[in-house]
N, C-alpha and C positions, 0 to 999 in steps of 0.2 A: 715316858720321855716325850718331849715336844718334837714337832717337825724340825725345828731349828737344830736341835741336838743331833738328829739323824743326818741331816743334809750338810751341816756346817763343816765337818772334817773333810768331806769329799770336795766341797766347793773351795775351801781354803787350799787344799793340796793342789787342785787343778790351777787355781789362780797363781800360786807360787811357781808351779812348773811353767806356766805360760809366760809370766813376766821375766823369769830368769832363764828360760829356754833350756831347762835341764832335761835332756833326753835319756839319761841313765843316772843311777845313784851317784851322788857327789858327796864329798866331805864338806860339811858346813859347820860353822860355829857362829853363834850370835849371843853376845853378852846381854842377856835379858832375863828377867825373872820368869820363872816357869808359868806364872799366872798371867803374864802379858800375852797378847795375841801372838807375838813372835815365838815365844817359848812353846805355846800350844801348836803352832804350825810346825816347828821342828819335831815335836813329839809325834804328831799325827803322821807327818811325812816319813819319819823313821819307822813307825809301826807298819806302814803299808809298803815299805821297801823302796821308797823314792829318795831316801837321804841316809847318809852315813854321818851321824852326829859326832862332832869333835867337842869334847867337854873339858876345857881347861879349868884349873883351879886358881882362885885368887882374883885380883883386880885386873881389869883390862887396860889400865892406864900406864903400865910400865913396860919396859923392854921384854920382860919374861913372857908376856902375852904374845908379843910380836914374834919372838923366837918359837913359841909353841905353834903359831900359825904357819911359819916356815917349815918346821920339822914335821908337822902333821899333813903337809901338802893340802891345806884347806883350799877348796875351790870357790866357796861363797863365804865371804866374811861380812857378817851382819853387825851393825852397831847403831847407836844413837848418835846424833850430831855432836853432843858434848864430848864424846870420846875422841872424835876426829879433831875437834878444837884443842883438846888437851895434848894429843900426839903432836899436832902442828906446833904448839907453843913450846913444848919441851924437846922436840926433835928426837924423841927416844926411839923412833923406828928407823932412823937413818941407817942405810947400808944393808938392811935385811932383804933377803931374796924371797919375794912373794910371787914368783913367777907362775906358781900353780893356780893362782886366783883367776877365776873367770870373770867375776864381778864382785862388787860390794853390794850390800843390801842395807837399807836404812828406813827406819820408822820411829815414831814415838815423840819426836820434837821437830820444831821448825829448824831447817838446816841453813847453813851459810854457803852461797856459791863459791866463795874464795876458799873455804875450808875443804869443800868437796872436790874442787878442782885440784887442790894440793893433794888430797887423798888419792884421787884417781891417777895422779902422776907418780905415785910411789912405786908403781909396777911398770917395768919396761914395756912399752907399747901402749900404755894407758888402759886402765880398766874402768868401765862405767860404774857409777853408784846408782843402783836401781832403788828409787824412792817408792814407798808404799804408804798411802794415806787411808785411814780408816782404823778400825781397831776391834778390840775384844768385844765391846758392846754390840758391834754390828755383825759379828761373826765373820769378819774379814773386811777388806778395804773396798773403796769405790774408785780410787784413782791410783795409778802406778806408772812406773817407767817400764819399758820393755826392751829386751835385748835385740829385738827385730827392728827397732826404730832408732833414729838418732837420739842421743841423750844429751841433755844440758844439765850441769850441776844444779841441784836443788829444784828440779822441775819434774813434772809428771808428763808422760807422753800419751797416755791412753786411759780410758776407763778400764777398770778390771773386768775380767771375763764375766759376762752375765749382768753387768751393771747397766742401768739405763738412766742417763742424766738429762735433766731439764735445766737449761740456763735461763736466768731471769735478767731482763734488761732493766735499765734504770726506771723506765716507765711501768715496770711490772709485767710486761708481756713475756710469755714463755716461748722458749726456743728449744726444741728437742734436739739433743746432740746425736749425730749419726757418725758412723765410722767414715763415710765418704766425705762428710763435711770436714772432719778432722784431717783426713788425707789431703784434701784440697788446701787447707790452711797450712800444712807442712810444706807442700809443693809450691804454693803461691807465695 
């Protein structure tokens, strides 16, 4: 086994816990293939006791899926942006009580701010959509949203735990990203 195979499950679990701020096991569902990074994160976090997976059958595009989310009291609902777009256009989730949701989780495709604002407003009190950028090939992401920071639809608020970013200017000069610089940008 390579070093990546040993470290990857732990790193992925910690990153997910950090970005969603899950301090105890929560019920989660994410309609993703098991081979995608998200399916692997759910499997690993379930195995080490940080997650209680909810596994619905069938397509996530219809009202049956939304009723499952409500009945199972899912806390973290993961999806790809095309699912939110389909729900918005069909209005199939109207009137469902998703009050147990703490947040939504998203990865896999570029998202639309309008669709994700609509999605976040489906729950009374508004629930953020935590975006995650990176993937299976990297053994996890490098940018994400975080429940401890203000969130904007279709945006990332922080590098993932352990990531070190270098930003390139148009002239090619390098600028190392630091947490204090990010905090100053948010405040200023």
